[in-house]
C-alpha positions in Angstrom: 0.0 0.0 0.0 1.3 3.5 -0.8 1.2 5.6 2.4 1.8 9.3 2.8 2.8 10.4 6.3 2.1 14.1 6.7 3.8 15.6 9.8 3.8 18.9 11.6 6.4 18.8 14.3 7.7 21.9 16.0 10.2 20.3 18.4 11.0 17.0 16.6 9.0 14.8 19.0 6.1 14.2 16.6 8.5 13.7 13.7 10.5 11.0 15.7 7.3 9.0 16.2 6.3 9.4 12.6 9.8 8.1 11.5 9.4 5.0 13.7 6.0 4.3 12.2 7.4 4.8 8.7 10.2 2.4 9.4 7.9 -0.3 10.7 5.5 0.1 7.8 8.3 -0.2 5.3 9.3 -3.5 7.0 5.8 -4.7 6.3 6.3 -4.0 2.6 4.4 -0.7 2.3 5.7 2.1 0.2 5.9 5.1 2.5 6.7 8.8 2.1 7.2 11.1 5.0 6.4 14.7 4.2 6.9 17.7 6.6 4.2 20.4 6.9 6.1 23.6 7.5 4.5 27.0 8.3 6.3 30.3 7.7 5.6 31.1 11.4 5.2 28.5 14.1 3.6 31.0 16.4 0.3 31.6 14.5 -2.4 30.6 17.0 -5.3 30.5 14.6 -5.6 28.3 11.6 -6.8 31.1 9.4 -3.5 33.0 10.0 -1.3 30.1 9.0 0.7 30.4 5.8 2.7 27.5 4.5 6.3 27.2 3.5 5.8 23.5 2.7 2.3 22.1 2.2 2.7 18.6 0.7 0.0 17.3 -1.5 -2.0 14.3 -0.4 -2.9 12.9 -3.9 -1.6 9.5 -5.0 -1.8 7.7 -1.7 -4.0 4.8 -0.7 -3.6 5.8 3.0 -2.6 8.9 4.9 -1.2 9.3 8.4 -1.5 12.7 9.9 0.8 13.6 12.9 0.8 16.8 14.9 1.5 18.2 18.3 -1.1 19.4 20.8 -1.1 23.2 21.3 -3.1 24.7 24.1 -5.2 21.6 24.6 -6.1 21.6 20.8 -4.7 20.2 17.6 -1.9 22.5 16.3 -3.2 25.4 14.3 -0.8 24.4 11.5 -2.4 20.9 11.2 -5.9 22.3 11.5 -5.1 24.7 8.6 -3.5 22.0 6.6 -6.5 19.6 7.0 -9.0 22.3 6.3 -7.2 23.4 3.1 -6.5 19.8 1.9 -7.6 19.0 -1.6 -8.4 15.4 -2.4 -8.8 13.8 -5.8 -9.4 10.4 -4.2 -10.5 9.2 -0.8 -7.6 7.4 1.0 -8.1 5.9 4.4 -6.7 7.8 7.3 -4.8 7.2 10.6 -3.7 10.0 12.9 -1.9 10.7 16.1 -0.9 13.6 18.3 1.9 14.1 20.8 1.7 16.2 23.9 3.6 16.9 27.1 0.9 16.1 29.6 0.8 12.7 31.3 -2.9 11.9 30.6 -4.7 11.8 27.2 -7.6 13.9 28.4 -5.2 16.8 29.0 -5.5 18.0 25.4 -4.7 14.9 23.4 -8.3 13.6 23.3 -9.6 17.0 22.1 -6.9 17.3 19.5 -7.7 13.8 18.1 -11.4 14.7 18.0 -10.6 17.8 16.0 -8.4 15.8 13.6 -11.2 13.3 13.1 -13.8 16.0 12.5 -11.6 17.7 9.9 -11.0 14.4 8.1 -14.6 13.3 8.2 -15.7 16.7 6.8 -13.6 15.8 3.8 -15.3 12.4 3.5 -12.3 10.4 4.8 -12.7 7.1 6.7 -10.5 6.9 9.8 -9.0 3.6 10.6 -7.3 4.5 13.9 -5.9 7.3 16.0 -3.6 7.6 19.0 -2.1 9.9 21.6 1.5 9.8 22.7 2.0 11.4 26.1 5.6 12.6 25.9 6.2 13.0 29.6 5.2 9.5 30.6 7.8 6.9 31.5 6.1 4.3 29.2 6.4 6.6 26.1 8.4 4.1 24.1 5.7 1.4 24.8 3.0 3.8 23.7 4.9 4.4 20.4 5.3 0.7 19.9 1.6 0.0 20.6 0.5 2.8 18.3 2.8 1.5 15.5 1.4 -2.0 15.8 -2.2 -0.6 15.9 -1.5 1.2 12.6 0.2 -1.8 11.0 -2.8 -4.1 11.9 -5.4 -1.5 10.7 -3.6 -1.2 7.4 -3.2 -4.9 7.0 -6.9 -5.4 7.7 -7.8 -2.7 5.2 -5.4 -4.2 2.6 -7.2 -7.6 3.0 -10.6 -5.9 2.4 -11.9 -6.7 5.8 
């Protein structure tokens, strides 16, 4: 399956998780491309103010993975703007995750994922799975491994037409 991994990462934490997922999917035989979403200014708090230096297209993929940090208990304004402006010629399936510093998912991660899901569903996309990586927790590496395996299984199931 051809998979596009679209990442907004301000500190590199979200990017590092996306790279681990990409590596694991490649081992499963998937063709993966990791693309960075880069704004001109990281400090724009509202999606309508975001302008892009790099806004990778999503066409040509059978599946998309969106990855972003949580900002102020919400999905980053950069990812919100990207998803809102996204133009689709086809309807790939979607997986998504967020990273945040707080120890519990309900401390921003849950809301950010719901925002990501809502933006994807508004575009007519079907979501196969989502996850939250709590960066300050001691079991962070296990969370990353579990998320990676969840995504691998969801894509395998989708590839088998189940």
